[in-house]
Backbone as numpy.savetxt, mean C-alpha at the origin, in Angstrom:
# Nx Ny Nz CAx CAy CAz Cx Cy Cz
-28.97 0.49 -6.28 -27.96 0.23 -5.10 -28.19 -0.22 -4.18
-28.34 -1.15 -3.48 -28.72 -1.53 -1.81 -27.71 -1.84 -0.93
-27.59 -0.82 0.02 -26.60 -0.28 0.89 -26.70 -1.74 1.83
-27.86 -2.02 2.08 -27.82 -3.21 3.23 -27.23 -4.57 2.37
-27.42 -4.45 1.23 -27.01 -5.64 0.71 -25.28 -5.81 0.34
-25.16 -4.60 -0.06 -23.37 -4.10 -0.08 -22.94 -4.71 1.47
-23.38 -4.18 2.28 -22.62 -4.21 3.81 -22.84 -5.64 4.50
-24.02 -6.22 3.64 -23.93 -7.73 4.16 -22.88 -8.72 3.60
-22.75 -8.52 1.98 -21.92 -9.22 1.79 -20.55 -8.79 2.14
-20.38 -7.28 2.51 -19.11 -7.02 2.84 -18.86 -7.76 4.41
-19.21 -7.73 5.26 -19.66 -8.61 6.51 -19.39 -9.62 6.49
-19.90 -10.46 5.28 -19.78 -11.88 5.40 -18.09 -12.10 4.53
-17.71 -11.15 3.63 -16.48 -11.23 3.18 -15.21 -11.09 4.17
-15.51 -10.07 5.19 -14.57 -9.68 6.08 -14.24 -10.97 7.06
-15.57 -11.48 7.54 -15.69 -12.47 8.59 -14.99 -13.31 8.00
-14.89 -13.96 7.17 -14.04 -14.84 5.94 -12.90 -15.03 6.18
-12.38 -13.47 5.69 -11.00 -13.30 5.95 -10.39 -13.44 7.56
-10.79 -12.81 7.95 -10.40 -12.63 9.29 -10.70 -13.80 10.13
-11.48 -15.01 10.00 -11.71 -15.92 10.25 -10.28 -17.34 9.86
-9.54 -16.71 8.69 -8.73 -17.83 8.49 -7.39 -16.91 8.96
-6.36 -17.63 9.73 -5.25 -16.98 10.27 -3.77 -16.93 9.42
-4.10 -17.97 8.50 -3.18 -17.74 7.05 -3.55 -16.63 6.21
-4.59 -15.65 6.38 -4.86 -14.87 5.54 -4.47 -13.22 6.26
-5.21 -13.20 7.26 -5.04 -11.59 8.34 -3.43 -11.85 8.75
-2.93 -12.54 9.38 -1.86 -12.73 10.10 -0.47 -12.23 9.19
-0.25 -12.77 7.53 0.68 -12.49 7.07 0.33 -10.59 6.86
-1.04 -10.46 6.61 -0.71 -8.97 6.07 -0.67 -8.10 7.79
-0.52 -8.25 8.72 -0.57 -7.78 9.92 1.10 -7.90 9.69
1.76 -9.04 9.65 3.13 -9.18 9.67 4.09 -8.24 8.45
3.63 -8.16 7.76 3.80 -7.30 6.49 3.92 -5.93 6.78
3.06 -5.40 7.26 2.63 -4.01 8.01 3.89 -3.76 8.77
3.85 -4.69 9.93 4.58 -4.39 11.13 6.24 -4.57 10.90
6.70 -5.59 10.17 7.75 -5.47 9.84 8.45 -4.01 8.63
7.26 -3.81 7.61 7.91 -3.02 6.81 7.74 -1.58 7.17
6.49 -1.49 8.00 6.19 -0.10 8.20 6.81 0.60 10.01
7.38 -0.35 10.48 7.23 -0.28 11.99 8.74 -0.69 12.48
9.03 -2.09 12.37 10.17 -2.62 12.28 11.24 -1.80 11.73
10.89 -1.86 10.13 12.20 -0.95 9.40 12.58 0.08 9.83
11.55 1.23 10.12 12.06 2.20 10.18 12.32 2.57 11.52
12.10 1.83 12.94 12.64 1.75 13.86 13.75 1.78 14.11
14.12 0.46 13.49 15.40 0.11 13.39 16.59 0.99 12.78
16.36 1.50 11.74 17.07 2.19 11.20 17.28 3.86 11.93
16.11 4.15 12.44 16.02 5.47 13.40 16.98 5.29 14.57
16.82 4.00 15.57 17.42 4.03 16.84 18.77 3.66 16.22
19.08 2.71 15.80 20.58 2.20 15.27 21.55 3.30 14.47
20.67 4.24 13.64 21.30 4.86 12.98 21.66 6.24 13.75
20.86 6.65 15.06 21.10 7.46 15.90 22.26 7.21 16.96
22.07 6.06 17.23 22.47 5.45 18.42 24.35 4.65 18.34
24.39 4.27 17.23 25.36 3.19 16.89 25.87 4.33 15.27
26.91 3.67 14.84 27.55 3.70 13.65 27.16 2.55 12.80
25.81 3.18 12.21 25.06 2.16 11.26 25.87 1.75 10.20
26.83 2.91 9.47 27.19 2.98 8.49 28.44 2.05 8.32
29.04 1.92 9.76 30.34 1.03 10.00 31.60 1.90 9.28
32.43 1.08 8.99 33.64 1.65 8.59 33.83 2.13 7.24
32.60 1.86 6.09 32.41 2.48 4.74 31.92 4.06 5.20
31.78 4.26 6.32 31.57 5.78 6.49 32.04 6.77 5.71
33.49 6.62 5.46 34.49 8.04 5.10 34.51 7.25 3.64
34.29 6.37 3.15 34.16 5.89 1.68 32.75 6.46 1.07
31.71 6.39 1.76 30.81 7.50 1.08 30.29 8.28 1.69
31.08 9.23 2.28 30.88 10.49 3.15 30.73 11.52 2.03
31.70 11.77 0.82 31.95 12.37 0.09 30.58 12.40 -1.21
30.80 10.98 -1.69 29.36 11.09 -2.71 28.13 11.10 -2.02
27.76 11.26 -0.83 26.62 11.28 -0.05 26.54 12.89 0.10
27.55 13.86 0.31 27.31 15.18 0.38 27.29 15.38 -0.78
27.53 15.01 -2.18 27.82 15.55 -3.19 25.79 15.34 -3.60
25.79 14.44 -3.12 24.31 13.75 -3.60 23.19 15.07 -2.62
23.45 15.17 -1.71 23.04 16.25 -0.92 23.12 17.53 -1.48
24.09 17.80 -1.93 24.20 19.20 -2.29 23.53 19.61 -4.16
23.23 18.40 -4.56 22.20 18.68 -5.94 20.97 18.24 -5.43
20.29 17.98 -4.19 19.20 17.60 -3.88 18.19 18.85 -4.26
17.10 18.79 -4.96 16.08 19.41 -6.00 15.69 20.23 -4.96
15.08 19.74 -3.52 14.45 20.47 -2.90 15.23 21.36 -1.50
14.97 22.63 -1.89 15.96 23.61 -0.98 15.83 23.14 0.67
14.48 23.12 1.03 14.19 22.81 2.34 14.96 21.80 2.68
14.50 20.77 2.26 15.18 19.41 2.30 16.77 19.63 2.27
17.30 19.94 1.71 18.89 20.19 0.97 19.15 20.43 2.13
18.94 21.85 2.90 19.47 22.61 3.87 19.06 21.75 5.36
18.08 21.25 5.34 18.13 20.71 6.66 19.02 19.45 6.78
19.44 18.74 5.72 20.21 17.81 5.62 21.72 18.36 5.73
22.01 19.42 5.43 23.28 20.07 5.83 23.73 20.33 7.18
22.65 20.81 7.58 22.73 21.19 8.84 22.80 20.01 9.81
22.70 18.60 9.34 22.85 17.65 10.50 24.20 17.46 10.59
24.52 17.26 11.88 25.74 16.86 12.01 26.73 15.67 11.77
26.36 14.55 11.68 26.71 13.21 10.81 26.41 13.12 9.61
27.18 11.56 8.72 26.47 11.27 7.75 25.58 10.28 8.32
25.74 9.60 9.41 24.18 8.81 9.69 23.22 9.33 10.52
23.34 10.51 10.83 22.19 11.58 10.85 21.47 11.61 9.40
22.10 12.10 8.65 21.63 12.37 7.27 21.04 11.07 6.93
21.62 9.93 6.83 21.24 8.78 6.35 19.74 8.19 7.12
19.77 8.63 8.12 18.32 8.52 9.10 17.52 9.33 8.47
17.71 10.60 8.92 16.85 11.59 8.18 16.35 11.27 7.12
16.97 11.04 5.73 16.85 10.99 4.43 15.90 9.70 4.14
16.43 8.56 4.65 15.73 7.20 4.79 14.47 7.71 4.57
13.98 8.06 6.65 12.76 7.97 7.13 11.96 8.76 6.32
12.52 9.90 5.63 11.26 10.83 4.81 11.03 10.26 3.40
11.86 10.00 2.86 11.99 9.36 1.73 11.81 8.11 1.01
12.81 7.17 1.32 12.60 5.92 1.34 11.67 5.04 1.79
10.79 5.41 2.80 10.05 4.89 3.46 8.66 5.04 2.75
8.06 5.77 2.07 6.97 6.11 1.32 7.09 4.87 -0.02
7.67 3.97 -0.64 7.46 3.13 -1.14 7.18 1.51 -0.51
7.82 1.92 0.76 7.33 0.99 1.93 5.72 0.99 2.21
5.23 1.86 2.40 3.83 2.05 2.54 3.29 1.72 1.67
3.68 2.12 0.60 2.82 1.92 -0.88 2.65 0.53 -1.01
3.90 -0.36 -0.96 3.75 -1.86 -0.86 2.78 -2.25 0.07
2.96 -1.90 1.08 2.19 -2.74 2.34 0.91 -2.78 2.13
0.10 -1.46 1.38 -1.08 -1.04 0.70 -1.52 -2.21 -0.43
-0.38 -2.32 -1.59 -0.67 -3.08 -2.52 -0.71 -4.73 -2.20
0.25 -5.22 -1.30 0.31 -6.59 -1.13 -1.16 -6.91 -0.47
-1.64 -6.19 0.33 -2.57 -6.26 1.77 -3.93 -6.18 0.78
-4.20 -5.15 0.07 -5.33 -5.36 -0.95 -5.37 -6.43 -2.18
-4.20 -6.85 -1.99 -4.59 -8.22 -3.09 -4.38 -9.36 -2.17
-4.20 -9.67 -1.41 -4.81 -10.36 -0.55 -5.95 -10.95 -0.47
-6.76 -9.68 -0.02 -8.01 -9.86 0.52 -8.96 -9.61 -0.67
-8.79 -8.94 -1.62 -9.43 -8.89 -3.05 -9.14 -10.15 -4.01
-8.02 -10.63 -4.29 -7.64 -12.13 -4.97 -8.65 -13.04 -4.53
-9.03 -13.10 -3.10 -9.90 -13.92 -3.03 -11.50 -13.96 -2.85
-11.60 -12.58 -3.73 -12.82 -12.12 -3.54 -14.08 -13.51 -4.34
-14.28 -13.68 -5.47 -14.55 -14.72 -6.60 -14.12 -16.43 -6.03
-12.72 -16.07 -6.60 -12.26 -17.64 -6.53 -12.63 -18.32 -5.24
-12.43 -17.25 -3.82 -12.41 -17.77 -2.55 -14.05 -18.28 -2.32
-15.22 -17.68 -3.01 -16.35 -18.05 -3.33 -16.19 -19.47 -4.03
-15.78 -19.62 -5.19 -15.33 -20.99 -5.31 -14.96 -22.08 -5.09
-14.04 -21.75 -4.10 -12.98 -22.85 -3.59 -14.12 -23.31 -2.15
-14.64 -22.40 -1.75 -15.80 -22.79 -0.73 -16.82 -23.34 -0.99
-17.54 -23.29 -2.40 -18.44 -23.88 -2.92 -19.46 -23.13 -2.83
-19.47 -21.77 -2.53 -20.47 -21.30 -2.19 -20.76 -20.14 -3.03
-19.89 -19.87 -4.17 -20.32 -19.15 -5.76 -21.66 -19.45 -6.50
-21.94 -20.19 -6.69 -23.41 -20.81 -7.12 -24.67 -20.25 -6.34
-24.71 -20.34 -4.75 -25.56 -19.86 -4.19 -25.67 -18.16 -4.50
-24.56 -17.76 -3.92 -24.54 -16.24 -3.99 -24.73 -15.64 -5.48
-24.45 -16.27 -6.28 -24.69 -15.95 -7.83 -26.00 -15.85 -8.21
-26.79 -16.69 -7.51 -28.30 -16.91 -8.37 -28.84 -16.45 -6.91
-28.63 -15.86 -5.86 -29.41 -14.70 -4.89 -30.16 -13.70 -5.39
-31.03 -13.45 -4.84 -31.84 -12.00 -5.43 -31.11 -10.65 -5.28
-29.56 -10.74 -5.50 -28.98 -9.15 -5.44 -28.13 -9.02 -6.66
-28.06 -7.65 -6.76 -27.91 -7.58 -8.56 -26.34 -7.87 -8.35
-25.58 -7.99 -9.31 -24.57 -8.28 -9.57 -23.46 -7.23 -9.66
-24.20 -5.54 -9.69 -23.34 -4.02 -9.20 -22.84 -4.32 -7.83
-24.48 -4.82 -7.04 -23.97 -4.96 -5.38 -23.13 -5.99 -4.82
-23.23 -6.83 -5.74 -22.10 -8.07 -5.41 -20.84 -7.35 -5.55
-20.22 -6.68 -6.32 -18.76 -6.30 -6.93 -18.48 -5.42 -5.84
-19.67 -4.49 -5.40 -19.81 -3.38 -4.64 -18.96 -4.00 -2.93
-20.07 -4.92 -2.83 -19.87 -5.50 -1.32 -18.32 -6.22 -1.38
-17.98 -6.82 -2.09 -16.97 -7.49 -2.86 -15.30 -6.73 -2.31
-15.64 -5.26 -3.16 -14.73 -4.21 -2.80 -14.71 -3.69 -1.62
-15.71 -3.34 -1.01 -16.14 -2.47 0.50 -15.14 -3.84 1.52
-15.53 -5.10 0.96 -14.55 -5.99 2.21 -13.42 -5.91 1.93
-12.59 -5.30 0.93 -11.63 -5.62 1.04 -10.52 -4.36 1.14
-11.58 -3.29 0.99 -10.82 -2.00 1.29 -11.01 -1.40 2.99
-11.63 -1.70 3.39 -12.07 -1.53 4.97 -10.86 -2.13 5.35
-10.64 -3.46 5.70 -9.32 -4.12 6.07 -8.12 -3.72 6.23
-7.72 -3.65 4.73 -6.72 -2.96 4.04 -6.32 -1.47 4.50
-7.34 -0.61 4.33 -6.95 0.68 4.80 -6.53 0.58 6.29
-7.21 0.00 7.32 -7.59 -0.32 8.00 -5.77 -0.45 8.89
-5.46 -1.43 8.28 -4.16 -1.45 8.79 -3.31 -0.70 8.27
-3.20 0.18 7.21 -2.44 0.69 6.75 -2.23 1.94 7.80
-3.85 2.54 7.96 -3.36 3.56 8.86 -2.91 3.50 10.35
-3.48 2.23 10.98 -2.60 1.72 11.80 -1.28 2.01 12.01
-0.63 1.20 10.83 0.67 0.87 10.60 1.06 2.77 10.79
0.63 3.58 9.87 1.36 4.69 10.07 1.15 5.47 11.24
0.00 5.27 12.22 -0.07 6.02 13.04 1.12 5.34 14.24
1.28 4.27 14.52 2.11 3.33 15.42 3.51 4.00 14.65
3.90 3.43 13.45 4.90 4.02 13.30 5.39 5.51 13.24
4.42 6.63 13.30 4.63 7.58 13.30 5.11 8.05 14.65
4.36 7.53 15.91 4.74 7.52 17.20 6.06 7.18 17.56
6.48 6.00 17.16 7.61 5.18 17.38 8.74 5.86 17.10
9.00 6.16 15.81 9.71 7.24 15.11 10.16 8.47 15.51
9.15 8.91 15.72 9.13 10.34 16.49 9.82 10.40 17.87
9.18 9.39 18.66 9.66 9.36 19.93 11.31 8.78 19.89
11.82 7.83 19.04 13.36 7.98 19.15 13.88 9.49 18.24
13.39 9.54 17.47 14.21 10.99 16.51 13.85 12.07 17.02
13.05 12.41 17.41 12.72 14.11 17.84 13.86 14.72 18.76
14.13 14.12 20.14 15.14 14.85 20.83 16.63 14.95 19.95
16.66 14.61 18.82 18.26 14.84 18.03 17.77 15.61 16.44
16.59 15.49 16.06 16.08 16.13 14.74 15.57 17.34 15.17
14.99 17.29 16.16 13.94 18.33 16.62 13.08 18.81 15.69
12.47 17.87 15.14 11.22 17.91 14.12 10.66 16.79 13.78
9.16 16.80 13.42 8.17 16.03 13.60 8.34 15.41 12.35
9.00 13.73 12.06 8.89 13.18 11.01 7.10 12.53 10.63
7.29 12.71 9.25 5.82 12.10 8.42 4.94 13.21 8.33
5.16 14.38 9.21 4.01 15.16 9.26 4.21 16.34 8.39
4.06 16.11 7.49 4.69 17.07 6.20 3.35 17.34 4.85
3.21 17.62 3.93 2.46 17.61 2.85 2.64 16.64 2.00
4.04 16.04 2.20 4.08 14.83 1.45 3.39 13.76 1.59
3.71 13.55 3.05 3.06 12.29 3.66 1.66 12.33 3.86
1.16 13.66 4.28 -0.50 13.84 4.47 -0.92 13.40 3.09
-0.35 14.03 1.62 -1.14 13.71 0.58 -0.62 11.95 0.56
0.19 11.37 0.44 0.28 10.13 0.32 -0.52 9.21 1.23
-0.71 9.59 2.52 -1.47 8.84 3.51 -3.20 8.90 3.10
-3.47 10.26 3.00 -4.95 10.56 2.92 -5.70 10.47 1.21
-4.63 10.59 0.42 -4.96 10.56 -0.89 -4.68 9.75 -2.06
-2.88 9.17 -2.19 -2.36 8.60 -2.78 -2.89 7.14 -2.27
-3.02 6.67 -1.06 -3.11 5.10 -0.51 -4.47 4.70 -0.52
-5.46 5.67 -0.29 -7.15 5.15 -0.61 -7.36 5.22 -1.83
-6.91 5.68 -2.94 -7.10 5.64 -4.64 -6.40 4.55 -5.04
-5.10 4.23 -5.18 -4.20 3.28 -5.03 -4.89 2.01 -4.35
-5.62 1.83 -3.32 -5.67 0.63 -2.62 -7.10 0.10 -3.63
-8.37 1.18 -3.65 -9.52 0.96 -4.31 -8.86 0.56 -5.73
-8.24 1.15 -6.57 -7.73 0.53 -7.68 -7.16 -0.79 -7.98
-6.12 -0.89 -6.96 -5.77 -2.33 -6.86 -6.63 -3.65 -6.30
-7.80 -2.99 -5.64 -8.80 -3.72 -5.24 -9.82 -3.99 -6.32
-10.32 -3.47 -7.17 -11.13 -3.33 -7.96 -10.78 -4.13 -9.34
-9.25 -3.51 -9.60 -8.34 -4.69 -10.78 -8.63 -6.24 -10.42
-8.03 -6.61 -8.93 -8.07 -7.74 -8.71 -9.48 -8.40 -8.15
-10.48 -7.56 -7.92 -11.90 -8.08 -8.12 -12.63 -8.80 -9.38
-12.20 -7.90 -10.27 -12.23 -8.02 -11.59 -11.64 -9.18 -12.56
-10.14 -9.46 -11.55 -9.48 -10.46 -12.20 -9.75 -12.16 -11.44
-10.48 -11.53 -10.47 -10.83 -13.30 -9.40 -11.81 -13.03 -10.25
-12.85 -12.71 -10.57 -14.44 -12.94 -11.48 -13.86 -13.60 -12.69
-12.52 -13.52 -13.44 -12.36 -13.98 -14.77 -11.39 -15.57 -14.44
-10.45 -15.65 -13.38 -9.70 -16.91 -13.27 -10.35 -17.78 -12.42
-9.65 -19.03 -12.18 -10.14 -19.85 -11.27 -9.81 -20.57 -10.20
-8.35 -19.91 -9.98 -7.74 -20.16 -8.51 -7.34 -18.82 -8.18
-7.40 -19.15 -6.13 -6.70 -17.84 -5.88 -5.16 -17.85 -6.41
-4.24 -18.79 -6.79 -2.74 -18.35 -7.31 -2.90 -17.61 -8.41
-3.89 -17.76 -9.50 -3.70 -17.11 -10.56 -4.12 -15.61 -10.17
-4.93 -15.15 -9.55 -5.38 -14.26 -9.12 -4.32 -13.11 -8.37
-3.85 -14.08 -7.47 -2.70 -13.50 -6.93 -1.28 -12.97 -8.04
-0.98 -14.16 -8.85 -0.11 -13.64 -10.28 -0.23 -12.32 -10.56
-1.45 -12.56 -11.00 -1.94 -11.25 -11.90 -1.60 -9.80 -10.90
-2.12 -9.72 -9.61 -2.60 -8.76 -8.98 -0.89 -8.34 -8.63
-0.11 -9.36 -8.35 1.17 -9.06 -8.05 2.11 -8.14 -8.99
1.74 -7.98 -10.46 2.33 -7.18 -11.23 2.45 -5.91 -10.27
1.44 -5.50 -9.59 1.61 -3.97 -9.51 2.82 -3.32 -8.36
3.16 -4.77 -8.02 4.61 -4.47 -7.17 5.35 -4.25 -7.88
5.77 -3.95 -9.32 6.71 -3.90 -9.86 6.97 -2.29 -9.81
6.00 -1.36 -10.05 5.90 -0.09 -10.20 6.65 0.38 -9.07
6.50 -0.51 -7.77 6.81 0.01 -6.65 8.59 -0.34 -6.35
8.98 -1.27 -7.15 10.06 -1.72 -6.92 10.97 -0.41 -7.89
10.42 0.19 -8.96 10.80 1.30 -9.77 11.06 2.23 -8.96
10.02 2.17 -7.84 10.30 3.76 -7.19 10.92 3.84 -5.92
11.40 2.29 -5.61 12.06 2.44 -4.40 13.68 2.41 -4.78
14.14 2.10 -6.44 15.48 2.26 -7.17 15.81 3.59 -7.28
14.41 4.28 -7.56 14.79 5.82 -8.54 14.67 6.87 -7.09
14.18 6.58 -5.87 14.23 7.43 -4.66 15.96 7.15 -4.30
16.03 5.89 -4.24 17.87 6.06 -3.88 18.35 6.04 -4.66
18.43 6.07 -5.80 19.85 6.66 -6.91 19.38 8.24 -7.21
18.34 9.05 -6.74 18.14 10.20 -6.83 17.48 10.45 -8.35
17.10 9.70 -9.55 16.80 9.80 -10.61 15.21 10.99 -10.47
14.47 10.97 -9.66 13.59 11.42 -9.34 12.79 11.24 -7.85
12.26 12.40 -7.29 11.55 12.24 -5.78 10.01 12.30 -5.80
9.18 11.74 -5.10 7.79 11.93 -4.91 7.67 13.44 -4.06
7.61 14.29 -4.74 7.12 15.45 -4.15 5.55 15.52 -3.84
4.98 16.39 -3.41 3.64 16.73 -2.66 3.25 16.36 -4.41
3.29 17.54 -5.34 2.78 17.57 -6.59 2.54 16.21 -7.50
3.98 15.69 -7.55 3.94 14.45 -8.21 3.32 13.32 -7.63
3.07 13.21 -6.16 1.92 12.28 -5.60 0.58 12.81 -5.74
0.15 13.71 -5.74 -0.86 14.52 -6.20 -1.49 13.63 -7.78
-0.61 13.94 -8.52 -0.69 13.50 -9.85 -0.70 12.16 -10.25
-0.10 11.35 -9.38 -0.42 9.96 -9.23 -1.84 9.73 -9.00
-2.06 10.29 -7.63 -3.21 10.04 -7.08 -4.57 10.47 -8.32
-4.38 11.78 -8.73 -5.17 11.71 -9.98 -5.18 10.97 -11.15
-4.62 10.55 -11.26 -4.29 9.45 -12.84 -5.04 8.44 -11.97
-4.71 7.58 -10.85 -5.06 6.41 -10.55 -6.47 6.73 -10.06
-7.10 7.74 -9.91 -8.45 8.14 -9.85 -9.40 7.92 -11.06
-8.75 8.56 -12.03 -8.80 7.95 -13.40 -9.47 6.50 -13.97
-8.30 5.82 -13.62 -7.91 4.65 -13.77 -9.33 4.07 -13.10
-9.89 4.33 -11.94 -10.61 3.91 -10.86 -11.98 3.96 -12.20
-12.54 5.21 -12.21 -13.63 5.33 -12.91 -13.32 4.37 -14.27
-12.20 4.19 -14.96 -12.61 3.12 -15.91 -12.82 2.12 -15.69
-12.25 1.28 -14.41 -12.60 0.08 -13.80 -13.90 -0.44 -13.75
-14.47 0.81 -12.71 -15.82 0.75 -12.39 -16.72 0.62 -13.78
-16.22 1.38 -15.15 -17.27 1.08 -16.10 -16.94 -0.47 -16.48
-15.77 -1.01 -16.10 -15.62 -2.61 -16.56 -16.87 -3.32 -15.96
-17.22 -3.14 -14.69 -17.88 -3.88 -13.61 -18.95 -3.76 -14.11
-19.67 -2.92 -14.92 -20.98 -3.07 -15.51 -21.30 -3.95 -16.66
-20.29 -4.98 -17.11 -19.87 -5.62 -18.18 -20.34 -6.93 -17.45
-20.40 -6.88 -16.22 -20.60 -8.43 -15.32 -22.14 -8.16 -15.00
-23.03 -8.05 -15.73 -24.32 -7.93 -15.24 -25.08 -9.42 -15.99
-24.38 -10.25 -16.60 -24.99 -11.36 -16.35 -24.39 -12.43 -16.00
-25.34 -12.98 -14.92 -24.90 -14.22 -13.91 -24.11 -15.10 -14.41
-24.83 -15.62 -15.51 -24.45 -17.03 -16.76 -23.08 -16.57 -16.81
-22.58 -15.70 -17.62 -21.48 -15.17 -18.01 -20.30 -15.58 -16.69
-20.92 -14.63 -15.66 -20.12 -14.81 -14.62 -19.68 -16.20 -14.01
-20.83 -17.13 -14.05 -20.61 -18.14 -13.52 -20.01 -18.85 -14.23
-20.21 -19.18 -15.57 -19.21 -19.78 -16.50 -17.69 -19.36 -16.35
-17.10 -18.27 -16.46 -15.90 -17.76 -16.02 -15.48 -18.77 -14.80
-16.20 -19.12 -14.01 -15.30 -19.75 -12.94 -15.31 -21.36 -13.31
-16.00 -21.92 -14.18 -16.38 -23.58 -14.41 -14.68 -23.84 -15.03
-14.10 -24.54 -14.51 -13.01 -25.21 -15.29 -12.73 -26.07 -16.62
């Protein structure tokens, strides 16, 4: 493994990514919309206005019943102590419902960068030169992975920090609790998301090496969004909640999957095979 070669490939790919506004602007817009604007909107209007409107009385009883049966005792007591239904809704949304939003941003952004790894080279007519350069296929794959990993995690962590500041500036005077600063969110941001992003990137790089167009690569990679939709539904319906232990297990399972995918990378040791997979 040649670190210099890997970093050179990564820098080249990141330069290509950020030289195209069509690639990096949507990545930032998605992160800002889902991770900053949505929670800030819910926090501000939920606290200062009657966010639930005229339906408050209709949904108050089912919400209180939902809170009464909430599995986490500490969270249940916190929600019960809040003075209004709007406050309870805001606190619950920011604490639990925002988790899938951060997961979705990580998946979407990693999919955009990694799906373009090999098919992007083909579309720019640089694949042949790259494949027959004096570098190993393993270094080539690792360079592609690093090129997608750095900007994706950078945007995810930047969105989290900004959201953390904005949300707590709005909510702390009322809740007297620092949101996002607990074991669930720490495990999510520093364990699950990095491993999830790595898993999605390796998978998409492998897919990109097999398909012939960027659209094909994105279609396959987009399938990973479906489990996140399922998590959103389950969180909202109360079927199950992403506790710290559950998140740890998800991260451990993804780590095992990453090790399996890395083994698959070694199968692409033949340059001619990789080149032929890109020919129409």
